[in-house]
C-alpha positions as CSV (number, residue, x, y, z in Angstrom):
1,X,90.7,50.9,86.5
2,X,93.9,51.8,87.9
3,X,95.2,52.9,91.4
4,X,98.2,54.8,92.5
5,X,100.5,52.2,94.3
6,X,103.5,54.2,95.3
7,X,105.3,57.6,95.0
8,X,108.9,57.3,95.5
9,X,111.0,60.6,96.0
10,X,114.6,60.7,95.1
11,X,116.6,63.0,97.3
12,X,120.0,64.6,97.6
13,X,119.3,65.4,101.1
14,X,117.9,62.1,102.4
15,X,117.9,62.9,106.4
16,X,116.3,66.3,105.8
17,X,113.7,65.1,103.4
18,X,112.7,62.4,105.6
19,X,112.5,65.1,108.5
20,X,110.1,67.2,106.3
21,X,107.7,64.4,105.5
22,X,107.6,63.0,108.9
23,X,106.8,66.6,109.9
24,X,104.1,66.3,107.6
25,X,102.6,63.3,109.2
26,X,103.9,60.3,107.1
27,X,105.0,57.4,109.0
28,X,108.5,56.6,107.4
29,X,110.8,54.1,108.7
30,X,114.2,52.8,107.4
31,X,113.8,50.1,105.2
32,X,116.5,47.7,103.4
33,X,115.3,45.2,100.9
34,X,118.6,43.5,100.9
35,X,120.1,45.5,97.8
36,X,122.3,47.5,100.3
37,X,120.0,50.7,99.6
38,X,118.8,52.0,102.9
39,X,115.8,54.3,102.5
40,X,112.8,55.2,104.4
41,X,109.1,54.2,103.5
42,X,105.7,53.9,105.0
43,X,102.1,53.5,104.2
44,X,99.8,56.4,104.2
45,X,96.1,55.4,103.5
46,X,97.1,52.4,101.2
47,X,99.9,54.2,99.3
48,X,103.4,53.2,99.5
49,X,105.6,56.6,100.0
50,X,109.4,56.0,99.8
51,X,112.5,58.5,100.3
52,X,115.6,57.1,98.5
53,X,119.0,58.5,98.5
54,X,120.1,59.7,95.2
55,X,123.5,61.6,95.0
56,X,124.1,64.1,92.5
57,X,120.1,64.6,91.6
58,X,119.4,67.7,89.2
59,X,117.5,70.5,90.6
60,X,113.7,70.0,90.2
61,X,111.9,71.9,87.4
62,X,110.1,75.0,88.7
63,X,106.8,74.4,90.1
64,X,104.1,74.1,87.5
65,X,106.5,73.9,84.7
66,X,106.6,71.3,81.9
67,X,108.0,68.3,83.6
68,X,107.4,68.7,87.1
69,X,105.3,67.0,89.9
70,X,104.1,67.9,93.0
71,X,102.4,65.9,95.9
72,X,99.4,67.1,97.8
73,X,98.5,66.1,101.2
74,X,95.1,66.5,103.3
75,X,96.0,67.4,107.1
76,X,93.6,67.9,110.0
77,X,95.1,71.2,111.1
78,X,97.1,73.4,108.2
79,X,98.5,75.6,110.9
80,X,100.0,73.1,112.9
81,X,101.7,71.1,110.0
82,X,102.9,74.2,108.2
83,X,104.6,75.5,111.7
84,X,106.0,71.8,112.1
85,X,107.5,72.0,108.2
86,X,108.9,75.5,108.9
87,X,110.8,74.2,111.7
88,X,112.5,71.8,109.2
89,X,113.6,75.1,107.4
90,X,110.8,74.7,104.5
91,X,110.5,77.3,102.4
92,X,106.7,78.7,101.9
93,X,106.3,78.9,97.9
94,X,102.6,80.1,98.0
95,X,101.1,81.4,101.3
96,X,97.7,80.6,102.6
97,X,95.1,80.5,99.8
98,X,91.4,79.7,99.9
99,X,90.6,77.2,97.3
100,X,87.1,75.7,96.4
101,X,87.7,72.6,98.6
102,X,89.0,74.4,101.7
103,X,92.6,76.2,101.9
104,X,96.2,75.3,101.0
105,X,99.6,76.4,101.6
106,X,102.5,75.2,99.0
107,X,106.3,74.5,100.5
108,X,109.5,73.2,99.2
109,X,110.6,70.0,100.5
110,X,114.6,70.0,100.9
111,X,115.1,69.0,97.4
112,X,113.0,71.8,95.9
113,X,109.9,69.8,95.4
114,X,106.5,71.6,95.8
115,X,104.3,70.0,98.3
116,X,100.8,71.2,98.7
117,X,99.1,71.1,101.9
118,X,95.5,71.0,102.1
119,X,92.6,71.3,104.9
120,X,89.2,70.8,103.9
121,X,86.5,73.4,105.1
122,X,89.4,75.3,106.5
123,X,88.6,78.8,105.3
124,X,84.6,79.0,104.8
125,X,83.5,81.7,102.2
126,X,82.1,84.6,104.2
127,X,78.3,84.8,104.1
């Protein structure tokens, strides 16, 4: 059996990317493990999520194309989180959609990564 241990996001826009994920509710704090590379990291339900500066990063592949990766998060309030992310300047890639599990919105983080925001049981199917 395998478990996901960490997600590390390399960023050409460190401050903006950290602000984006903090607005999403990820508890990121500054860290330095002695190698001189300052970064932000935090634990999210047992998963280590870190954002590291990477100057000159190439643009991410388009969403849902070969080689692309996107992260999805469950939230308590889709509207509140999307509003907080839009304050950071996040672009909506896919607007509010009803899915089998609830609803989602897909936004772009400051480095152009697609980020799926989900809320369970948000859009009940009409009877």
